N, C-alpha and C positions, 0 to 999 in steps of 0.2 A: 574446566571452564576456560583455561588459557587458550584452547584451540578455537573458541567461539569469539570472534573479534567483531568490533563495530564495522559497518560498511560505509565507506566514504563515497560521497557523490563524485562522479567523474563525468565529463562530457560524453563519454562512450555510453552512458546510461540514458542520455537524452533521447526522447522519442520525437522531438521537433515540434511539439505543441506546448507552448509555454505553460498554460494552465495545468496540463497533466504533469509536466516536468516539475513545476512548483509543488504540486501535491505529492509527487513521488519523493521529492526532497524532504518534505515534512514527514512522510511515512518512514523514511530511513532514519530521520532524526529521532522519532519516537522509538523505533526498533533499537537504535543505538542506546537510548535511555534504558531500555529493558536490559540490554547486555551489560551496561555499566552498573545497573542496580544489582543484577545477579553476581557480577564480579566483585562487588563491594560487600558481599555477605549481608546485605540488608534482609529484612524478613520477607518471607514469601508474600505477606500481606501487601508490602510495598510493591513487590514485583507484580502482583495481581492488579494493583491499581494502574500500573503502566501498561499491562496487557489489555486491560479494559479501555484505556485511552487509545491504544493502538487499534483495537477492534472497532471502537467507535469511529475513529478517523478513517480506517480502511473502508467501513461501510459508507461513510460520507463520500469518500473519494470514488468508490465503485459506483455510487449513485450518479455522480457527475459524469463518469465515463459512459454509463448506460443512458443517461439523458442525451449525450452527444451522439451515441450510436443510434438511438431511436430517431433523433431529429434529422440525421443524415442517412437513415435507412441502411445502416451497416449490415451487409448480408451475413456476417458471421456472429451476429448478436448473441444467439442462443449458446454457442460454444463459449464465448467470452463470459457471458453471465454465469455459466456453470463453473468456470475457473474462479470467478469471484466467490461463489458459494463454497468451493473447495478451500480457498484461502481463509475465508471466514471460519469454516469448520476447524481448520488447523489451529487458529487462534483460540477457539473455544476449547479444544483439547488441551492446549497449553494452560489455559485458565483453570480447567478442571484439575490438572496435575498440581498446579500451585495451591489450589484449594485443599487438596489432599496432603499438602506439605512435601510434595515431590517436585523435582526440577528435571525434566527430560530434555537434556541438551540435544539429543538426536532430533526430537520434534522441533525444537527451536531452530536448529541448523537446517532442517528440512523445509521449514516455513521460509527462512531467508533465501534458500536456494530456489524454491518455487516462485517467491515474490520477485526476485531480481533476475535470475538467469532464465527463467521460463516466462513469467508473466510480463515483466518490464521489457526485457530484451527481445522477446519473440512476439507474444500476443499483443501487447500494447504498441509495439513498434509497427506491427502490421496494421492495427486499427488506426494509428496516428497517420500512417501513410495514406490510407483511404480518406480520413478526415481532411488532411491537408489538401487533397485533390478536390474535395467537395466544398470546403469552407470558403466563403468569400475572403478576400485579403483583409487582414486586420480584424477578423471576426473574434469577438470576445463574448462567449456564451454566458458568462457569469461575472458579476462583480466579485472580485476576489481580493482579499487582503491576507497575505500569508502571515503577517504578525498577529492578526486576530484569529486566524485559523477558521474563518467562516466564509462562506460563499452564498450568494443570493442570485437566483435566476431573475434577470431583469424583466 
């Protein structure tokens, strides 16, 4: 477990769309809670609750991205959506392992790699570049309060 470490937010992870960056920060925070829970030898039941929170927030975040892509007619929507499904499926695999009383560090590390190095830094960065070119200056698609972890379409 020592080789699986929390992921710290850095400006290099920013995609340049504040809403998406804020949601990414919260996703990483929940992921880090999972790592810390597993490293502290708490029960798999506790870890499962964190995975369920992570999955719920990931689905919420993915819906925001997909609403933005739809609103601005992002041409690579389908590929992006498929990545969201793949990431969600990875979380479900992790949850199933924990349900069986197992902890598959490789799956968790694979999820982190897919989320950060592939999805955030490649796929979301490309989408955000497109959105920044299409969004009116100062456009805020959702009322968002990071402290409450909820967003509402105005």
